[in-house]
N, C-alpha and C positions, 0 to 999 in steps of 0.2 A: 709656786711660789718659792720666792728666795727664804733659807735658811742658814743661819747662822750661828757657829757653837763658841763662846767665849771660857776657857776653862783655866783658874787661875790655882798653882800651888800644887800641880800632878804629882811636882815633885817634895813637896810637904813644907818647903823651907823658902817658900816664895811668898814670906810675909805680905811685900809691898804688893802682889798681884791681888791678893785678896784684898787689901783694902781698896785698891782701884775697880776691881767688879764690884762692891758696893757703892763708892762711889757712883761708877756708869749706874747702876739700879736707879740710884736714888734721882741722878740729873735724869735719865730718862723718863721717870714716874714725875718731877715735877714740870719737864717741860710739855710733858703729854699733856697734864692737866692745865698748864699754862696756854694751851692751844697752839703750840708748835707746830706749822704744818709740815716742816721736815721729820721732825719727831711723831705725829699723829703719821705719817702717813709710811714711817720705818715700822710700828707697832702694829698697825693694823694692816700691812700689808708685806710682811716679814716674819716666818716662825723664829724667835729669839730663843734661845739655850743662856743662859747664864747660870755657871755651877761654880761658887766663890769659894771652895774650898772639896777639893777630892780629897784628901786625908787629914782630919783634923787632928789624929795624935801624932804625925810629923809637921804638922804646923807650931803643937804647942811646942816640941822638944827643940824646934830650930828655935821657937821665937823665946824658948825661955834660955838656950845659948848666948842669945844675942847676935847681931850682921858682923860682929869683929871674930868671934868663934866659929860660925856656921861655915861649915864647908858647903860643895856643892853637892855632897849626896848625905848629908847630916839630919832632914825629914822625909829621906823617901820612906822608910820603914815603918808599919803601923806597930800598934801596940804588941798583935800577935806575930813580928816578925816577916810581913810578907811586904816587899821593894814592891811599894803603890807603881811606881813610873813604868814597872815593866811586867804587872800581873795583868793585864787588861785582859778581859774574855776575847778569845777570836771569835768575833761574830759573822765576819764576813764571810767565812768557809763555810759555815752554816746556811747561811743566804744565799752562796753558789752554789752548793748542793743543793738546795732545795727546789732553784732555777733552774738546775742542770737535769733533776728529776721530773720537770715539769709540775712540781707540786705547786706551785704557786698559781694562783687563779686570776692573776692580776695580768693585765698587759705590759705592767713595766714593774720593775722593782721596787718591793714592800721596804721601805726603810723603819716600818714599827716590828722590831721581832724581837720577843722575848727574850729574855737573859732567861738562858738553860741554867739547871738546877746544879748542875755540876762545874 
């Protein structure tokens, strides 16, 4: 099954990205309900992940500063001081290690792995 993911605001200062993802969601829902065959096919035959905001703290900081004062790194930091752009968990190593040790019972790689507590 095809799968795609759109993420807006990974840097936190991509205010426009959030609005575009929300408009895409609205468009897809309206067109699906209207029976648009391309959209119906897309929604029913594709795994779709839409994430309008990864870092609401950074988004808020960048939004308040405005586009004239917002630098490329302004909204990257969370309220707790974590750089959301560079601190994503490394789930690939966990998956590869599991497959290397033959702990996976599936014949194909499993892309649904839990996020570790650490």
